[in-house]
C-alpha positions, 0 to 999 in steps of 0.5 A: 393856482400856480401855472405850469412852466412852458415846455420850450425846446426839448431834446429827446434821445431815443425819440424815434420810437417807444417812450421817446416817441411818446414824449416827443408827441406829448411835448408837441401836443402841449405846445413845446418843440421836441427835437429828436435824437436817435440812431434811426430817424427815417420814420420821424414825422412832424418833429425836428430829428437828427441822427446820432449814436449816443454811445459814440460819446464825443460825436454825440456831444458835438451833435448836441452843441451844433443843435444848440448853435443852429436851433437855439438854447434847450429848455429840457433834455429827456434821455430815453435812448436805451437798449438791453442784452439779456443773458447770463454774464458769460453768455453775453458777448462782451462787446454787446454787454459794454454797448448797453453801458455805452448807450444807457449810461455813457450816452446819457452822461454825454448828452447831458454834459453837452447840453448843460451850458444851454440848460444852465442858461435857461434854468432848464430841466433834465429827465433821465430815464432809469428803470425799475431795474435801477432799484431791483436787480434780477438774474440775466440782466447784469448789463441792463441793471448796471447801466440803470443803477448807474443812471440813478446814481449819476442823476442823484449826483447831478441833482446835488451838483446843479442844485439851484441851476437846473432841475434834474428828475430821474424817471423810474418806469416799469415795463411798457408796451413798446418794441423794446422787447422785440429783439429778445428770444422768447425766454426773455420776452414778456408773456401775454399776461404781462402787465405793461404800461402805455408809454403815453401814460409815462410820457405824461409823467415826464411832462408833469416833471418838466412843467413844475413851477419855478422853484419846485422839482420832482427828483424821482418819479416811479411809474408803473402799471397798476398791477405791476408785479415787480413793484415794490 
């Protein structure tokens, strides 16, 4: 049986809560070293954590480079930072709409760009976090869909560009039981009967991708609750 690849040092954006926090805990439990990058790291315990706004792209690039200089090369990056602003296009403030793109897409690109030399040195891996709404468009989610469709396209192109140098997996999760929906109005919150996945299950899928043996890559991975109504 082929042995799973050791995890090493894994940088996780959005690692202070939700899926990112579940990934950080899973990495640590599996013997790896998580490094959390988040806008608020005040509640992170037991993991290396650095405050950063991924939408401030030049600043976060510098933060990632400094982390590599201080801690050593990265073996993997997981881009779990993400936000949403629901509503019809004309009803969402333009600055808020663009911030969704800034965090979800441009932040993903900036962190990967800064980590790429280190990842190439280690023949490391990237897991970008898209969404089921990277495959299926819905009303009142133009910003989120645009950002996640962008993450999917970026990730596919990056995989082609870096073939044989690093591994790239696009994670495509459906809804999860996290605080992602807390700042939404009732209209846009999942109902009591919503079929949401446990983020720990999704984190295990991330580890599955990261621990593939040398020469084998999981390029795209869809994961959802077994009763997820929006899939396929």
